[in-house]
N, C-alpha and C positions, 0 to 999 in steps of 0.2 A: 045194199041196206047195212050190212055188218061193218062195211068199210066206212060208211057214213058214221056210224056209232062209235066206231074206233076213232074216227077222225075228230068227233065232237068231244069225246073223252078225253083225248089228247088236249085238245084246245081248251076245255075246262080246267086242266091242270095247269096249262100255259097262264091262263088268265090269273088263276090264283096265284102262281108264282111271281109272274109280273107285279101284281097288287101287293104281294107281299112285301116285295123289295120296296115299292113307293111306300107302303106303311112302315116299315122298319126305319128308312131313310127320315123321313118326316116326324116319326112318332118323338122322337128325342128333340126336334129341333123348332117344333111349332110354338113352344112356349117361349122362345126368345126370336121368333120371326118378326121381322121389322120391314117397313117398306123403304125401300131405296130412295133416299133424298138427294136433292141437286148438292154437289159438294160446294158449289159457290155459295149456298146459303151459310155454310159454316163460316165464311168469312164476312157475311152480312149480319151475322148474330150480335145483336147489342150486348149482351152480359155474358160474361164467362160461363155461367152454369148453363146457358142456353148453347154456348158454343161447346162444351163438354158433351153435353146431350147430342148435339148433332155430329160430333166427332165419333161418339161410340154407335151410333146409326149407321154412319158411314162405314166404320170398322165391321160392322154385322152385315152390312149388305154385300161386302166385297169378300167375306170370310172364306166362301166356298170356291172362289176364283184365285185368290191369292192371300194366303195366310201372311205373307210378308207385307203386304200393302195394308190389310187389315191390322196387324199388329204395329205399323207406323201410326195409323188413326187413333189406336188405343194406347199407345205410348204417350203421345201428345196429350191426350185426355187426361192422363194420369199425372202428367208435369203439371198441366192446367189446375188440376184438381188440389195438388200439394201447394200450389203458389197461393191459392185463395183460402187454403185451409178448410175445403169441405170435405168432410169425412166420408158422407154419403157418395159423393161424386167420386172420391178415391176408391171406395169399396167397389163401386159398378165398373172402374176401368180395371182393377186388379181381377175381378171375375173375368173381364171379357179377355184380358191377356191370357188368364187361366184356360179359358176356351180355346183359344188359338194354339197354347202349348199342348192341350190335350189333342187337338187335331194334327200336330206335328209329332204325335206319339212321344211327347216329352212328360212321362206321367209325374215323375219327382218334383219337377219344376212346376207343374200344374198344381198339384198337391201343396207345394210350398206357398204359392201365391195365394191359394184359397185361405190358408191358415194364417196367412198375413192378413187377409181381409177379414177373417174371423176375430183376430185380434183387434183390429181397428173398430170392428163393430161391437166390441165390448166396451169401447169407450162412449159410446153413444148413450143417450139417456131415453127412458120411457120405451114406448112400445116400437119405435124406428129400430132400436138395438135388435128386439127379437124379430122382427120382421126380417131384418138383415141376415141375421144368424140363421133363421129357417130357410131362407133362400141359398145362403151358402152351403148349408148341410145338403141340400138339393144338388147342387152343383158338384161337391165332393161325391156324392152317389153316382153321379154321372161319368165322374172319372174313373172310379173304380170299376164301374160297369164297362167301361170303354176296354180297359185292360184286363178284362174277365176275372176281377175279383168281386162276384157277386155277391157272396155274404157281407162282404165289408160295405159294398154298395147299398144292401139293404138295411144294414146297421146306420149308416149316415142317414139315409131317407127317412128312417123311423124316428130317428132323433130330431130331424126338422118336424116330422109330423106330431112329434110330443110337443115340441116347442110352439107350433101353429094350435093345436088344440087348446095349451094351458092359457095362450094369451089371445085366444079368439082370432086368429089370423085366417080368415075364410079363404081368400084366395091363394096364400102359400099352401094351406092344407089342400085345395083342389089341385093344385099343379104338382104337389108330391105325391099325392094318390095316384095320379096320372102317370108320374115318372116310375114309382116302383111297381105298377102294373107292367110298364114296358120291360122293367127287369125280370119279372116273372114270365113273360112271354118268350124273352130270350132265353130263358133256362128251361123252356118249354114246358113251363106250368101254366099253360093258357088259361085253364079255368079260374085260377086263382088271380093272374093277370087282368082277366075280363072284369072279375069282380071288382078289383081296385078302379079299374077304367070306368065301370059303372057307378061307382061311389063318387068318383070325380065329376063324372056328368050330373049326377043328382045334386051335388053341392051347387054346381055353376046353375042349373035350373031353378033351384029353389031359393038360393040366397045371393046368387050373383046374376040374375035374369038380363041384367044390362050388359052383359059381357057376349054379346050375340056372337061376335067372330070365334071366340074360344069355344062357345057351346057347338057353333057348327064344326069347326075344326075337330073338335073331340069327338063329335057325332059320327064325322066321317071316319077317322080312324077306327072306332068303335066297330062300325058297320063293316069296314074292310076286315078287320080282325074277326070278326063273326063268320064273315064269308071264308076266311081261311080255316075255320073250325066247322065249316059247312053247316053253319045255322042261317040258311038263307032267308027264311021268314023273319026273324028277329032282324037280321040286317037291313033288310028292306024297310021295315017299320022306323028303325032308327033314321036310316038315310033319307026317307020321304020327309019326316019333322025337319031335319037337317036342310032338306033341299028349300022347302017352303021358307025357314028362316034365313036361307042363304041370299035369297032374293033382294033383301034390303041392304046387305052390306057391300055388295059388287067386289068380292075378292076373287078373281079368276082362278087362284091355285085350289082354293077350298071348294069352289065349285067344279073342278076338273076331278078332285077326289070323290066328290058326291056322285056327279054324273057316272064316273068310272064304276064305283062300287053298284050303283043300280043297273048298269048294262051287265054286269057279271050276275046279277041276281035274276035277268031276264033270260041270259043264257042258260041258268038253271032250270028256267021254265020252259026252255026251247023256243023261246019268243025270239028268235034271232033278228028281225027286222026290228023291233023295238029296242033290243039290244044294240044294235048297229046304230041306231038315231042317239042313244045316251052316249057311246063310246065317241061318236063324232062330235057331239056338243062337249063332251070331256076333251077332246084333242083341241077344238078352238080355244076353250079356256086356258089349257097348257100351254099353248103358243102365246097366249097374251100375258101369262105368268112369267115367261122367259125360261121355265124349267125344262132344260133340254132332256134330261133323264126320263121325266115323266112323259114328253112329248113321243120320244122313241118307243118307249114300252106302249103306250097307248096306240100308237100307230101300228106295231107288230100284232097288237090285239085286234085290232079293226081287219087287219090282212087275214087273221084267223078266221074272222067270223065270214070274210066274204069267201074263204077256201069252204067253210062248212055250207054256205049258200050256193056253191058252185059258180059264184062270179069269179073266174080265174083271171080275167083280163083286169078287173079293177085290182084284184089282189096283187098281181105281178106290178102294175104300174104303181102301187102303193109300197110294197114290201122291197123291191130290188132298190130304188133310190133311198128307203129307209135303211137298209143295210150299209149301203156306202156312206151314207151320212153317220150311221154309228161307228164304221171303222175310221173316219176322218176326224172324229171326236175323240178317238183314242178309248172309248168305253168298250173294252173289250168283252165284258159279260153280257152286255146288252146285244153286242154284235153278234156274239154266239147264239143268244135267244132268238134274235130275229132271223139269222141264218138257218137256223133249225125250222123255223116256220116257212122260209123260202124252200128249202129241201122238200118240206112235205107238200109245198104248191106244186112243185114240178113233178113229183110222184104223181099227184092227184092229175096233173095234165099229161101223164105218160110220157114226159120228156127225162127220160131215164137217165141219158147222158149229161144233160145239163145239171141233173140232180147229182150225178156220180161227181162230177167235177166240183159242185158246191159241197158235196160230202167231204171230198178230200181237203177242201179249204176249212171246213168245220173241224176236221181232225187236228189240221195244223193250229188252228186257232183254240183248239181246246188244250193241245200240247203247250203252247205259247202261255195261255191262262194258268194250266198246270204248273209251269215252269216259273211263273211270276207269282203264283200263289206260293209255291215251295219257296222261292227267294224270300217271300214276305214273310211267310211263317218262320223261316230260318233267322230273317232279320228280327222279327218280333221276339223269336225264343232267345236272340243274342242281348237284345234289350232288356229281355226279362232276366237274363243270367246277370248282366250288368247292373241292371236294378237289384236283383238280389244280393250280389256282392256289395253294392253301396249301401242296401238296407242292413246287411249283416255288419258293415263297417259303421252304419250309423248305431245299429243296435251296440256294438261293442263299445262306441263312443259313449251312447247312452248310459250304459253299464258302468263304464269308467267314471262319467260324470256324476251319475248317481252315487258312486262309491264316493266321489270326491265330495260331493254335496254331503254325504253321511259323515263323513272324516270332519268336513267344515263345521257341520252342526255338532258332532260331537266336541270338536275342538271348542266350538262357541258355548257348549254346555258347560265345558270344564272352566271356560274363560268367565262365564256368568257366574257359577259357583265360587271360583276364585274371588270374583269381584264382591260378590255378597259377602263371603267370609271376610275378605279385608275390610268392606265397608262395615260389617258387625264389629269386627275388632276396632275399627276406626271409632266407631259409634259408642263402644263399650269404653274405649279409651277417652273419647271426649266426655262422656257421660261421668265416667270416674274422677277426670280433671276437673269438670264443672261442679260435681259433687264435693269434691275435696276442697275446691276454691269456695263454693257457697259455705261447707262447714268452717273453714278457716275465717271467711267473712263474719259467719256467726259468732265464731269463738271471739274474733276481734272485737266485735261489737260488744259481746259480754266483758271482756277486758276492758274496752274503753268505758263501758258504764261503770265498771268497779273502780277504774281509775278517777272516773268523776265523782264517784262516792267517796273516793279517799281525799281527793282536793275538797270537797264540800263536807267533810266528817261533820256529824250532828254536834259534837262538843265543840268544834271549832266555831260553828255558826253560833252555838250558844254561849260561847266565850266572847264572841263580837258582841252579840246584843245585851250581854251582861256588861261590856264596857261601855257601850252606848247608854245604857240605863244609868250607869255610874256618873258619866259625865253629865248626863242630864239632871240627876239629884244633886250634883255639885253646882248646878247652875252654870255649867261650862258647854253652853249651847252652841258656841262656834266650833269647839273640838268635836263635840257630838256631831254636828252637821258634816265637818270634813271626814269624820271616821266613816259616817254613813255613806258619804259620796263616793269614798274609796272602795268601800265594800260593795256598793251597787255597781260599780266599774268592774270590780272583779269577778262578782256574778255573772255580769253580762258577758265578759270575755271568756270566762270559764266555759258559758253556755255555747257560745259560737264555737269555741275550740273544739267541744265535744262532737260537733256535727261534721269536723273536717279529719281525714285521714292523716294529713300532714298540715304543718303549721310553720310559717317563716321564724328565724331565730328573733328577729326584731318584734314578732308579736308575743313570742314566749317570753322574751325579756320584760315585756311590757306588763304582763300578767304577774311575773315573779316581782316586779318592783312594787305592784299593788298589794300583793300579799305580804312581802317583807314589810312594806311601811305600816300596814295593819298591825303585823306582829309588834313592830316597833312601839307604836302608839300604845298598844296593849300592855307591854312590858315596860314603859316609861323609860324607851331608849336605851335600856341595859345592854343592847348589843348593836354591833354596826355590820353593815354589809357591804359587798362590792361586786358588781357583774361587769366583767371585762370579755370584749369580743376581739380575736385576733385580728390585726388590720388586714391580712390576707383574706378575710371572710367578707363577702357581702351579705350583710344580715337580711337585706330585702328579699334576696333571690334564693338564698339557701334555707332548704327545709329539713324539718326534722318531726319526727313522731311526737304529737301533743302529750302534755300531762305526764312526762317522765321524770322531770327534775323537781317538781314542786315537793312530792312526798318525802324526798331526801332532805329537801331545805326545812321541811316541818319537823322531820325526825333531828336534825341538827339544833333547832330552836328548842322544841319541847323536852329533848332529853340531853342532849350534850352540852347546852350553854347555861342551863339553870343554875349549875353550881359555880358558874364562872363570873366574875365581876364585870370584866371587860370582854364579853364575847364577840366574836367576828365569824360571819358566814362570806365565804368568798364563791363565787361562780365564775367560770373561766372556759369560753368556747375557743378551741384551738384546731387548727389545720394541720394535718401530719400525713404526707405522702397523698393518698386517696381516701382517707378517713377524717371524719370529725371527733374529737374527744371533747367531751363535757366532764368537767371535774367540779364537785362541790365539796369544798374544805371548811373545817370548823377548827377552832382551838377549844373545843369542849374537853370532857373527861376522858375521850379515847375509846378505843375499841377494848382494851383489857378491863379497864374498869366498868364500861358501859355494859359487857356481859354478865357481870356479876350482880348487876342492879336488879331489882325487881319490879320497875317502872315499866317493863315492856320494851326497854331499848336494847332488844335482842336481834335487830336486823342483822348484824353481823354473823350470826351462825344460820343465817337464811330461814328463820322461823317467822318473821315478821310478814303478815298479810300483805302489806304494800310490796315489800320486796319479792315475794311469790307472784303477785298479778305482775308485776313490771318484768320478773323474769320469764314468765309465761309469755306476756306480749313480746319481748325481744326474741324469744325463741319462734314465735309465729311469724314475726317479721323477718327472720332468717329463712325459714322455709319458703315464704312467698316470695322473695326478692333474689334467693340464693346467694346472700352476702352475710357479712359476719355483724350480727347485732350483740354486743357482750356488755357485762356489768360486772365491776370488781370493787373490792373494798380494801383499805390499808391504812395504816397508821400516816397521820399528817406529819412528816419529819421536817418539813420546813418551817413548822411552827414555833415562835419566838417566845412562847409562854412556857410556863412549867409542866402544863399539859400539852401532850402532843396533838390531841384531836384527832379526828377523822378525815378520811380522803375517799370520797366516793367518786369512781371515773366510769362514765357511759362512752363506748366506743359504738359510732354509728358510721355507715357508708354514706357517701354523698349521693343522694336520691335525686333523680330525674323526676320533675314533677310530671312530664308528659307521659 
């Protein structure tokens, strides 16, 4: 009786161990489980999107048998996704390739692919972006868990959970709760892990009741996890509910997990016949699903139950072929576990020699497993060291890159500050230039207005009107009409000229003629005038500032010629080198006598208002055009009269009107 109890205890531990293995393998794969589709359907697919989906399904279906073949399908899916510019398809393909790299223990490559997928997800719009980001965070968590970086794995999974909660992604939240539960189970925080798994199951049942397969699968996993914690009553309750739901989905793999869990619960109750019934049903479903690992584990457990029931023949017929099959499959861990049950069988049958032979084989097998495990550990350690070196280099490069970025930002800051200063100086320069130009223009307008007033002096207008009145009183209507007509033309031309910055020599000459003719009529032709333009000058296209000459002509007539009987005023336009010279000469009383008179003819001392205005205007022109505008006075040495008269010279540069 004590031997039976000992045997039962060993078997219970064995069941828990075998199903713990099944749980852990399937715990992280069930959420990406897909049915194996016929590869011929890929070539029959009508659209590229459907073809990508089928390629990814094909990749997932062979991933446990051949990562190389699985990768080939996934790479084809990625190429096609890029070709049709389907971002979501590209993300799915990248995640599948990352899973393959994780299985191949290429951590850095797997993370690199998932970060690339995360970047592509950021280009999506709306809820699609956040759904993909949450899923990718879950995959990153799985990669870090696989390589034993549990804190980082939890951080990644919690990021995904926060995204899911924020944007109401119920399905993603449920999957991530389940994944983080698995991490806690692996770190031996079983209560915490179970809590997360139960949260996930609650979400599925209340918010996603249509996901029957996921509910059944998660229930089966939770049931077996509860069994591993020896919470058989709670496990049986959940597994019973899952069994009822699973009837409608027809998934043999899920059914095998549920039946296996219920079998263990009945073993705990010592109801071995019922336990055997459930384990046999689980084996049938496992064979249908094609999962060899589960099939071997279940067969070993059934053999253990046969031993407990003293049905040694049935146990031997089942266990020995199962052990040979496990050896052929190359699954040494399962071979070791089944072989341990075989040894126990022969001990119970009192076949100690056979048990001893198998015991030696078990020792060799354990040594092989230990050796391979050691090699694997050393290999993983080597990978970790290499990864650590890579991460160190990456860290160094990151620091160097950050330093360069800082220097670049610093340089950019100085460049921006320099550019702002230059722009500010340029703006100030432009402002000062425009301000000066504006002031010059205002000053010029003021001078032009003053020049206009000089040409249209009130006493000149009064004298003209007096002359017209005199003609009218003497019944000289014709002369009055001619005088008035010329005066009107003069006024009109002067008004037009006052609106222009420059005028042609021909236009200036026309105004001067009107003015001189009016003065001749007024003074009864007591003086003559002559206006000559150098033949080298084209007076129609040569421009000069307006209203410069008339004030000097007026001074010559009003002050220089009044004491002379045969007076004459000459105006001459002459080109010398690159300058235009305008000379106004008269044969009046001259400069020496003029400056002693009290009638205001003191322009030669520079005190005349007209002279001051003209000098200011010429100075303004010199500053604006950076050319010389000059005014000078001298005795008219070429005069044939007793009086030398006066000579006024105005120097002007040739101005391009454009």
